[in-house]
C-alpha positions in Angstrom: -0.1 -0.1 0.0 1.1 3.4 -0.8 -0.2 6.5 1.0 -0.1 10.0 -1.0 -1.1 13.5 0.8 -1.7 17.0 -0.6 -1.0 19.9 1.7 -1.7 23.5 0.9 -0.4 26.4 3.0 -1.6 30.0 2.0 0.5 32.8 3.1 -0.3 36.4 3.5 2.1 37.5 0.8 4.3 35.9 -1.9 7.5 37.3 0.2 6.5 35.3 3.2 5.7 32.3 1.2 9.0 32.4 -0.5 10.7 32.7 2.9 8.6 29.8 4.4 9.5 27.7 1.3 13.1 28.3 2.1 12.5 27.4 5.6 10.7 24.1 4.9 12.9 23.1 2.1 13.4 19.4 3.2 17.0 18.2 3.7 15.9 14.5 3.4 18.6 13.6 5.8 17.8 10.3 7.4 14.5 10.1 5.6 13.2 6.8 4.6 13.9 5.7 1.0 10.2 5.2 0.3 9.2 8.9 1.3 8.9 11.2 -1.5 8.2 15.1 -0.8 7.3 17.3 -3.6 6.7 21.0 -3.2 5.8 23.9 -5.6 5.3 27.7 -4.8 3.1 30.0 -6.7 2.5 33.3 -5.6 1.5 33.3 -1.9 0.8 29.4 -1.9 2.7 26.4 -1.2 1.8 23.2 -2.3 3.2 19.9 -1.1 2.7 16.2 -2.1 4.0 13.6 0.5 4.0 10.1 -0.7 5.2 7.0 1.3 4.8 3.3 1.5 3.9 3.9 5.2 0.6 5.9 6.0 2.0 6.6 9.3 5.2 8.1 7.7 3.1 10.3 5.3 0.9 11.6 8.1 3.9 12.3 10.5 5.8 14.1 7.7 2.7 16.2 7.0 2.3 17.1 10.7 5.9 18.2 10.9 5.4 20.5 7.9 2.4 21.9 9.7 4.3 22.2 12.9 7.2 23.9 11.0 4.8 26.3 9.3 3.1 27.2 12.5 6.4 28.0 14.3 7.5 30.1 11.3 4.2 32.1 11.4 4.7 32.7 15.2 8.3 34.0 14.7 7.2 35.9 11.7 4.3 37.7 13.5 6.4 38.5 16.6 8.9 40.3 14.5 6.7 42.4 12.6 6.2 46.2 13.6 2.8 46.6 14.9 0.6 49.1 13.5 3.3 50.9 11.6 5.5 51.3 14.6 9.2 50.3 14.4 10.7 47.7 16.6 12.5 49.0 19.5 16.4 49.1 19.3 18.4 47.0 21.5 
């Protein structure tokens, strides 16, 4: 049996999608040989295809992408100036 999942992440801007794409670029170090991850970016959208001989591997890979995306979003939001104010100098 083979499991294939599609995952789409829509970002606020094309720039943030590009940065997230760079952050999520898989290094595949230690990944199972049967795991295939494809990604494509169009404007502010990232589309992933995750395929594996193991359903649990496909699901855990999708969850890892979602966790990393949520962490990226938190950092991105925390580093943005609020209401046009500039970040405080340190």
